[in-house]
C-alpha positions in Angstrom: -51.0 -58.7 -61.2 -51.3 -56.7 -58.3 -50.4 -58.0 -54.9 -52.9 -57.4 -52.3 -51.2 -55.2 -49.7 -52.5 -55.3 -46.1 -52.3 -52.4 -43.5 -49.4 -52.2 -41.2 -49.9 -51.2 -37.4 -46.9 -48.8 -36.3 -46.6 -48.8 -32.4 -44.7 -45.6 -32.0 -42.7 -44.4 -29.2 -40.3 -41.4 -29.3 -37.3 -40.5 -31.4 -36.4 -39.6 -35.1 -36.7 -43.0 -36.4 -40.4 -43.0 -35.9 -40.7 -40.2 -38.3 -38.3 -41.9 -40.8 -40.5 -44.7 -40.9 -43.7 -42.8 -41.5 -42.3 -40.8 -44.2 -40.9 -44.1 -45.8 -44.7 -45.7 -45.6 -46.2 -42.5 -47.2 -43.6 -42.6 -50.0 -44.2 -46.3 -51.1 -48.1 -45.7 -50.6 -48.2 -48.3 -47.6 -51.5 -48.0 -45.6 -50.8 -47.9 -41.9 -52.6 -47.3 -38.3 -50.5 -45.2 -36.3 -50.7 -46.0 -32.5 -48.8 -43.5 -30.3 -47.9 -44.4 -26.7 -48.6 -41.4 -24.6 -45.6 -39.4 -23.3 -43.4 -40.6 -25.8 -44.6 -40.1 -29.2 -45.0 -36.6 -30.0 -44.9 -35.2 -33.3 -46.1 -32.0 -35.0 -45.6 -33.6 -38.4 -47.9 -36.8 -38.3 -50.9 -37.0 -35.7 -51.3 -40.6 -34.3 -54.7 -42.2 -35.2 -54.8 -43.5 -31.5 -52.9 -42.8 -28.5 -52.6 -45.2 -25.8 -50.7 -44.9 -22.5 -48.3 -47.5 -21.0 -51.0 -49.2 -18.6 -53.5 -49.4 -21.3 -51.1 -51.0 -24.0 -52.9 -54.3 -23.7 -55.7 -52.6 -25.8 -53.4 -52.7 -28.7 -54.4 -56.6 -29.5 -58.2 -55.7 -29.5 -57.4 -52.6 -31.8 -55.4 -54.8 -34.1 -57.9 -57.6 -34.2 -60.9 -55.1 -34.7 -59.0 -53.7 -37.7 -57.8 -56.9 -39.0 -54.2 -56.1 -38.9 -51.5 -58.8 -38.9 -48.5 -56.7 -40.0 -47.1 -54.8 -36.9 -44.0 -52.7 -36.2 -42.8 -51.5 -32.8 -40.4 -48.6 -33.1 -39.0 -45.6 -31.0 -37.8 -45.4 -27.7 -39.8 -46.1 -24.3 -38.3 -45.6 -21.1 
């Protein structure tokens, strides 16, 4: 019996922990939507699906609802 796996939203700031999380999701075949916070998330390895500035961060709820995403991970540093 296969368990239905939902999509994960990764809301990413800066730092190496973000890249480790993305690599782990890819290795375990976890589908995810990467939302990068402008000015903090900057990776040449993985391009974010959506970029949001801090003053537009409230739009995350609209995006999550539109994509029907219930699992959310906030990760990385934001000053």
